[in-house]
C-alpha positions as CSV (number, residue, x, y, z in Angstrom):
1,X,30.7,27.5,-3.4
2,X,27.8,29.5,-4.9
3,X,24.7,28.4,-6.9
4,X,25.5,27.7,-10.5
5,X,29.1,26.7,-9.7
6,X,29.8,23.0,-9.8
7,X,31.7,21.8,-6.7
8,X,34.8,19.5,-7.2
9,X,34.2,15.8,-7.3
10,X,34.4,14.0,-3.9
11,X,37.8,12.5,-3.2
12,X,38.3,8.7,-3.2
13,X,37.1,7.1,0.1
14,X,39.4,5.5,2.6
15,X,40.1,1.8,1.9
16,X,37.7,-0.5,3.7
17,X,35.0,2.2,4.2
18,X,32.7,0.5,1.7
19,X,32.4,3.6,-0.4
20,X,34.2,4.4,-3.6
21,X,34.2,8.2,-2.9
22,X,34.2,10.3,0.2
23,X,31.0,12.1,1.2
24,X,30.6,15.4,-0.6
25,X,28.6,18.5,0.1
26,X,25.0,17.8,1.3
27,X,22.0,18.2,-0.8
28,X,19.5,20.9,0.2
29,X,22.4,22.7,1.7
30,X,20.3,25.8,2.4
31,X,18.3,23.8,5.0
32,X,20.7,21.0,5.9
33,X,21.3,20.7,9.6
34,X,19.3,23.8,10.2
35,X,16.8,22.6,12.9
36,X,18.2,22.3,16.4
37,X,17.3,19.3,18.6
38,X,17.3,19.7,22.4
39,X,20.0,17.7,24.1
40,X,18.4,17.8,27.5
41,X,14.8,17.6,28.8
42,X,12.3,14.8,28.2
43,X,12.2,12.4,25.3
44,X,9.0,14.0,24.2
45,X,10.7,17.3,23.6
46,X,13.4,15.7,21.4
47,X,10.7,13.7,19.5
48,X,8.8,16.8,18.7
49,X,12.0,18.3,17.1
50,X,12.0,15.3,14.7
51,X,8.4,15.5,13.7
52,X,7.8,16.9,10.2
53,X,9.8,15.1,7.5
54,X,7.5,12.1,7.7
55,X,4.5,14.2,6.7
56,X,6.3,15.5,3.7
57,X,6.9,11.9,2.7
58,X,3.3,10.9,3.4
59,X,2.2,13.4,0.7
60,X,3.5,11.1,-2.0
61,X,1.3,8.3,-0.7
62,X,-2.0,10.2,-1.4
63,X,-1.3,12.0,-4.7
64,X,-3.8,12.2,-7.5
65,X,-2.5,8.9,-9.0
66,X,-3.5,7.2,-5.7
67,X,-7.0,8.7,-6.0
68,X,-7.6,7.2,-9.5
69,X,-6.6,3.7,-8.4
70,X,-8.5,3.9,-5.1
71,X,-11.6,5.2,-6.8
72,X,-11.5,2.4,-9.4
73,X,-10.9,-0.3,-6.7
74,X,-13.7,0.9,-4.5
75,X,-16.3,1.5,-7.2
76,X,-15.6,-1.9,-8.9
77,X,-15.0,-4.3,-6.0
78,X,-16.4,-2.5,-2.9
79,X,-14.3,-2.8,0.2
80,X,-12.3,-5.9,-0.8
81,X,-9.1,-4.0,-1.8
82,X,-8.7,-2.2,1.5
83,X,-6.4,-5.1,2.4
84,X,-4.1,-4.1,-0.4
85,X,-4.1,-0.5,0.8
86,X,-3.0,-1.7,4.2
87,X,-0.3,-4.0,2.8
88,X,1.1,-1.2,0.6
89,X,1.2,1.1,3.6
90,X,3.1,-1.4,5.7
91,X,5.7,-1.8,2.9
92,X,6.1,1.9,2.7
93,X,6.6,2.3,6.4
94,X,9.5,-0.3,6.3
95,X,11.2,1.3,3.3
96,X,11.0,4.8,4.8
97,X,12.5,3.5,8.0
98,X,15.5,2.3,5.9
99,X,15.7,5.8,4.4
100,X,16.0,7.5,7.8
101,X,18.6,4.9,8.9
102,X,20.7,5.6,5.7
103,X,20.6,9.3,6.2
104,X,21.6,9.4,9.8
105,X,24.2,6.6,9.6
106,X,26.1,7.7,6.6
107,X,25.3,11.4,6.3
108,X,24.3,10.7,2.7
109,X,20.9,10.7,1.0
110,X,20.1,7.8,-1.3
111,X,21.2,9.7,-4.4
112,X,24.5,10.6,-2.9
113,X,25.0,7.0,-1.7
114,X,24.5,5.7,-5.2
115,X,27.0,8.2,-6.6
116,X,29.6,7.4,-3.9
117,X,29.1,3.6,-4.1
118,X,28.8,2.9,-7.8
119,X,30.8,3.6,-10.9
120,X,29.9,6.7,-13.0
121,X,28.1,4.8,-15.7
122,X,25.9,2.9,-13.2
123,X,25.3,6.1,-11.2
124,X,24.2,8.0,-14.4
125,X,21.8,5.3,-15.3
126,X,20.2,5.4,-11.8
127,X,20.1,9.2,-12.1
128,X,18.2,9.1,-15.4
129,X,15.7,6.6,-13.9
130,X,15.2,8.8,-10.9
131,X,14.6,11.8,-13.1
132,X,12.0,9.9,-15.2
133,X,10.2,8.9,-12.0
134,X,10.2,12.5,-10.7
135,X,8.8,13.8,-14.0
136,X,6.1,11.1,-13.9
137,X,5.3,12.1,-10.3
138,X,5.2,15.8,-11.2
139,X,2.9,15.0,-14.2
140,X,0.3,13.5,-11.9
141,X,0.6,16.4,-9.5
142,X,0.2,19.0,-12.3
143,X,-2.9,17.2,-13.6
144,X,-4.4,16.8,-10.2
145,X,-3.9,20.5,-9.3
146,X,-5.3,21.6,-12.7
147,X,-8.4,19.4,-12.2
148,X,-8.8,20.8,-8.7
149,X,-8.8,24.3,-10.0
150,X,-11.3,23.3,-12.7
151,X,-13.7,21.7,-10.3
152,X,-13.6,24.6,-7.8
153,X,-13.3,27.7,-10.0
154,X,-14.1,26.5,-13.5
155,X,-10.6,27.3,-14.7
156,X,-9.9,25.4,-18.0
157,X,-7.5,22.5,-17.6
158,X,-5.2,24.0,-20.3
159,X,-4.8,27.2,-18.2
160,X,-4.8,25.4,-14.9
161,X,-1.7,23.3,-16.0
162,X,0.3,26.5,-16.5
163,X,-1.0,28.1,-13.3
164,X,0.6,25.2,-11.4
165,X,4.0,26.6,-12.3
166,X,3.3,29.5,-9.8
167,X,3.8,27.1,-6.9
168,X,7.6,27.6,-7.5
169,X,7.3,31.0,-5.8
170,X,5.4,29.4,-2.9
171,X,8.2,26.9,-2.3
172,X,10.9,29.6,-2.6
173,X,9.1,31.8,-0.1
174,X,8.6,29.0,2.4
175,X,12.1,27.8,2.1
176,X,13.5,31.3,2.7
177,X,11.4,31.4,5.9
178,X,12.9,28.1,7.1
179,X,12.3,24.4,6.5
180,X,9.9,24.3,9.5
181,X,7.5,26.5,7.5
182,X,7.4,24.0,4.6
183,X,6.6,21.3,7.1
184,X,3.9,23.4,8.7
185,X,2.3,24.1,5.3
186,X,2.2,20.4,4.4
187,X,0.8,19.4,7.8
188,X,-1.9,22.0,7.6
189,X,-3.0,21.0,4.1
190,X,-2.9,17.3,5.1
191,X,-5.3,18.0,8.0
192,X,-7.6,19.8,5.5
193,X,-7.5,16.8,3.2
194,X,-8.2,14.3,6.0
195,X,-11.1,16.4,7.3
196,X,-12.7,16.6,3.9
197,X,-12.7,12.9,3.4
198,X,-13.8,12.1,7.0
199,X,-16.9,14.4,6.4
200,X,-17.6,12.7,3.0
201,X,-17.3,9.2,4.4
202,X,-19.7,10.2,7.3
203,X,-22.2,11.5,4.7
204,X,-21.8,8.2,2.7
205,X,-22.7,6.1,5.7
206,X,-20.7,3.0,4.7
207,X,-21.3,-0.5,6.0
208,X,-18.7,-0.5,8.8
209,X,-18.8,-4.3,9.2
210,X,-17.9,-4.6,5.5
211,X,-15.2,-2.0,5.9
212,X,-13.5,-4.0,8.7
213,X,-13.8,-7.3,6.7
214,X,-12.2,-5.4,3.7
215,X,-8.9,-5.2,5.6
216,X,-8.7,-9.0,5.9
217,X,-6.8,-10.8,3.1
218,X,-8.7,-12.9,0.7
219,X,-7.7,-15.3,-2.0
220,X,-10.3,-13.8,-4.3
221,X,-7.8,-11.0,-5.1
222,X,-5.4,-13.6,-6.7
223,X,-8.2,-15.6,-8.4
224,X,-9.9,-12.6,-10.1
225,X,-7.6,-11.2,-12.8
226,X,-9.3,-7.8,-12.9
227,X,-9.1,-7.5,-9.1
228,X,-5.4,-8.5,-9.1
229,X,-4.7,-5.8,-11.8
230,X,-6.3,-3.1,-9.7
231,X,-4.5,-4.4,-6.6
232,X,-1.2,-4.0,-8.5
233,X,-2.2,-0.5,-9.4
234,X,-2.9,0.5,-5.8
235,X,0.5,-1.0,-4.8
236,X,2.3,0.7,-7.6
237,X,0.7,4.1,-6.8
238,X,1.5,3.8,-3.1
239,X,5.2,3.0,-2.9
240,X,6.9,5.7,-4.9
241,X,10.6,6.1,-5.7
242,X,11.0,9.8,-5.3
243,X,9.9,9.5,-1.6
244,X,13.0,7.3,-0.9
245,X,15.3,10.0,-2.1
246,X,13.3,12.7,-0.4
247,X,13.2,11.1,3.1
248,X,16.8,10.1,3.2
249,X,17.7,13.8,2.7
250,X,15.2,15.8,4.7
251,X,15.8,13.9,7.9
252,X,19.2,15.5,7.8
253,X,17.7,18.9,8.4
254,X,18.0,18.1,12.1
255,X,21.2,18.9,14.0
256,X,22.3,15.5,15.4
257,X,25.5,14.9,17.3
258,X,28.1,12.7,15.6
259,X,27.8,9.9,18.1
260,X,26.3,6.4,17.8
261,X,23.8,6.9,20.7
262,X,22.6,10.3,19.2
263,X,22.2,8.7,15.8
264,X,20.3,5.7,17.2
265,X,17.9,8.1,18.9
266,X,17.5,10.1,15.7
267,X,16.7,7.0,13.7
268,X,14.1,5.9,16.3
269,X,12.4,9.3,16.4
270,X,12.5,9.7,12.6
271,X,10.9,6.3,12.2
272,X,8.2,7.2,14.7
273,X,7.6,10.4,12.7
274,X,7.3,8.6,9.3
275,X,5.2,5.8,10.7
276,X,2.6,8.1,12.3
277,X,2.5,10.2,9.1
278,X,2.0,7.2,6.8
279,X,-0.8,6.0,9.0
280,X,-2.5,9.3,8.3
281,X,-1.9,8.6,4.6
282,X,-3.5,5.2,5.0
283,X,-6.6,6.9,6.5
284,X,-6.9,9.2,3.5
285,X,-6.3,6.4,0.9
286,X,-8.7,4.1,2.7
287,X,-11.3,6.9,3.0
288,X,-11.2,7.4,-0.8
289,X,-11.7,3.7,-1.4
290,X,-14.5,3.5,1.3
291,X,-16.2,6.6,-0.2
292,X,-16.2,5.0,-3.7
293,X,-17.4,1.7,-2.3
294,X,-20.2,3.2,-0.2
295,X,-21.5,5.5,-3.1
296,X,-20.5,4.3,-6.6
297,X,-20.3,0.5,-6.0
298,X,-23.5,0.5,-3.9
299,X,-25.3,2.4,-6.7
300,X,-24.0,0.1,-9.4
301,X,-21.6,2.7,-10.8
302,X,-18.6,0.4,-11.5
303,X,-15.1,1.3,-12.8
304,X,-15.2,5.0,-11.8
305,X,-11.6,6.3,-12.0
306,X,-12.0,9.7,-13.7
307,X,-11.7,12.5,-11.0
308,X,-14.2,14.8,-12.6
309,X,-16.7,12.0,-13.1
310,X,-16.3,11.0,-9.5
311,X,-17.0,14.5,-8.3
312,X,-20.1,14.9,-10.4
313,X,-21.5,11.6,-9.3
314,X,-21.0,12.4,-5.6
315,X,-23.6,15.2,-5.6
316,X,-26.7,13.1,-6.4
317,X,-25.5,10.0,-4.5
318,X,-24.8,11.9,-1.3
319,X,-27.6,14.4,-1.8
320,X,-25.4,17.5,-1.0
321,X,-23.5,20.0,-3.2
322,X,-21.0,20.2,-0.3
323,X,-19.8,16.8,-1.3
324,X,-18.5,18.1,-4.6
325,X,-16.8,21.1,-3.0
326,X,-15.1,19.0,-0.3
327,X,-13.8,16.7,-3.0
328,X,-12.4,19.6,-5.0
329,X,-10.8,21.2,-2.0
330,X,-9.1,18.0,-1.0
331,X,-7.9,17.4,-4.5
332,X,-6.5,20.9,-4.8
333,X,-4.7,20.7,-1.5
334,X,-3.3,17.3,-2.4
335,X,-2.0,18.6,-5.7
336,X,-0.3,21.6,-4.1
337,X,1.2,19.4,-1.4
338,X,2.6,16.9,-3.8
339,X,4.1,19.5,-6.1
340,X,6.1,20.8,-3.1
341,X,7.6,17.5,-2.3
342,X,8.2,16.4,-5.9
343,X,10.1,19.6,-6.5
344,X,12.3,19.1,-3.4
345,X,12.9,15.5,-4.6
346,X,14.1,16.9,-8.0
347,X,16.6,19.1,-6.3
348,X,17.9,16.2,-4.1
349,X,18.3,13.9,-7.1
350,X,20.1,16.4,-9.3
351,X,22.5,17.5,-6.5
352,X,23.0,14.0,-5.1
353,X,23.7,12.1,-8.3
354,X,25.6,14.5,-10.5
355,X,26.7,17.1,-8.0
356,X,25.3,20.0,-10.0
357,X,23.8,22.9,-8.1
358,X,21.6,25.4,-10.0
359,X,19.9,28.5,-8.7
360,X,16.8,27.4,-6.8
361,X,14.3,29.2,-9.2
362,X,16.0,27.7,-12.3
363,X,16.0,24.2,-10.9
364,X,12.4,24.3,-9.9
365,X,11.2,25.8,-13.2
366,X,13.1,23.2,-15.2
367,X,11.6,20.4,-13.1
368,X,8.1,21.8,-13.4
369,X,8.6,22.5,-17.1
370,X,9.3,18.9,-17.8
371,X,6.0,17.9,-16.3
372,X,3.9,20.8,-17.7
373,X,4.8,20.1,-21.3
374,X,3.5,16.5,-21.5
375,X,0.5,17.4,-19.4
376,X,-0.4,20.3,-21.7
377,X,0.1,18.2,-24.8
378,X,-2.1,15.4,-23.5
379,X,-4.9,17.7,-22.5
380,X,-4.8,19.5,-25.8
381,X,-4.8,16.3,-27.8
382,X,-7.3,14.2,-25.7
383,X,-9.2,16.8,-23.7
384,X,-10.5,16.2,-20.2
385,X,-11.1,12.5,-21.0
386,X,-7.3,12.1,-21.5
387,X,-6.4,13.1,-17.9
388,X,-7.3,9.7,-16.6
389,X,-5.1,8.0,-19.1
390,X,-2.2,10.3,-18.2
391,X,-2.6,9.6,-14.5
392,X,-2.6,5.9,-15.1
393,X,0.5,6.2,-17.4
394,X,2.3,8.2,-14.7
395,X,1.7,5.4,-12.2
396,X,2.9,2.7,-14.6
397,X,6.1,4.7,-15.1
398,X,6.6,5.0,-11.4
399,X,6.1,1.3,-10.9
400,X,8.8,0.6,-13.5
401,X,11.3,2.9,-11.7
402,X,10.8,1.5,-8.1
403,X,13.4,-1.4,-8.3
404,X,16.1,1.1,-9.2
405,X,15.6,2.9,-5.9
406,X,14.6,0.0,-3.6
407,X,17.4,-2.4,-4.4
408,X,20.3,0.1,-3.8
409,X,18.5,1.2,-0.6
410,X,18.3,-2.3,0.8
411,X,21.9,-3.1,-0.2
412,X,23.4,0.0,1.4
413,X,21.6,-0.4,4.7
414,X,22.5,-4.1,5.0
415,X,26.2,-3.4,4.4
416,X,28.1,-3.2,7.7
417,X,31.1,-1.5,6.1
418,X,28.9,1.4,4.9
419,X,26.6,1.6,7.9
420,X,28.9,0.6,10.8
421,X,27.1,-0.1,14.0
422,X,23.9,1.3,12.6
423,X,23.5,-1.5,10.0
424,X,19.9,-2.6,9.4
425,X,18.7,-5.5,11.5
426,X,18.6,-8.8,9.7
427,X,14.8,-9.2,10.0
428,X,14.2,-5.8,8.5
429,X,16.6,-6.5,5.6
430,X,15.0,-9.8,4.9
431,X,11.5,-8.3,4.8
432,X,12.6,-5.4,2.6
433,X,14.3,-7.9,0.2
434,X,10.9,-9.7,0.0
435,X,9.3,-6.3,-0.8
436,X,11.8,-5.7,-3.6
437,X,11.2,-9.1,-5.1
438,X,7.4,-8.6,-5.0
439,X,7.7,-5.2,-6.7
440,X,9.9,-6.6,-9.4
441,X,7.5,-9.4,-9.9
442,X,4.5,-7.1,-10.2
443,X,6.5,-4.9,-12.7
444,X,7.1,-8.0,-14.8
445,X,3.4,-8.7,-14.7
446,X,2.6,-5.2,-15.8
447,X,5.1,-5.4,-18.7
448,X,3.7,-8.8,-19.8
449,X,0.1,-7.4,-19.7
450,X,1.2,-4.4,-21.8
451,X,3.0,-6.6,-24.4
452,X,0.5,-9.4,-24.7
């Protein structure tokens, strides 16, 4: 089967399997099961073979939308909302663990599982919701990259938005080299981002006692409506639907034997990988909030959420022009990283839900075009001031789409007929259902706030 030719529909599944249809051809087939895993030697050697997908997933937890909410939280309320950043990260770790379990246990990613478990009308609705979420994600990445180009090189935002389309060729080049090259690129840029913020935080000299206390829960978050609203924004910007589709697919780039012990080990190592990577994402997100608290909040600059405004304010507050450069470098790396993973997610969703396989360049340009058009229109109509509004809008859209990914994920991994011996433990299922209920409740609150 070649690109551009639609494969036949999967056959009906065997009775009692828990699936309506048999498993079809894998998504990302050009890299699926392409990375060997040592079958002998120490556990450390096998663990190293599984390291990589978690870092691609962690990119989504530090995208430009996260920056806006973390800057607003830190500048307005100091270190108090660090506890929400920690809570959101714990939720993300648990959900990504379910994604790895689903991928290895069933050989399906989340999009394929929805297609094979639900009727066509339900599957198509979930597909549309996933595409909306990916477009919203890509919108934030396009804006973030364009702002980074503007801050570092003075490139107008209108032009920067269209320059972001060139990352299509970067992705194609890296994927032709092998999936390990994509992982290496992402890890390298993540280290640059983390280094930039560690240096800026050191320059800001925060009150470390207050930082530690900020990770402790407080009822003030619930009592203060504005604080609760920002806390919901941080939560919504952290747990993102496209990451659930992405992780359940890219863990299958590893060659794993079709035995229960081999799959159990793969799930364990993939969970370690994503947990460590997401802790790095927490360091970055917490650093943004700490930086905002130690500079803007301390100086009485409350409510800073615009990325350009934040960069310009850092120079006088930290007393160094390097602060602005480091901020711009980190933002540009973050935008490039996020566009890579969002584009891969778009491929996974399209192939998984509707079994349509387009040429790689066509698929990537189509996905990016859907994000560039609203970004360009918004910047032309509202100017640089409108980028903040677009970033916030993208996070609201993502928050609305989350239940459509979380609920099927928890249902599938808790179903013994679908998962067999690798079914999710009861305690993990119970916690993830609580997360789903919490996210749905927060979405209801966001909708109520918008209406009233």
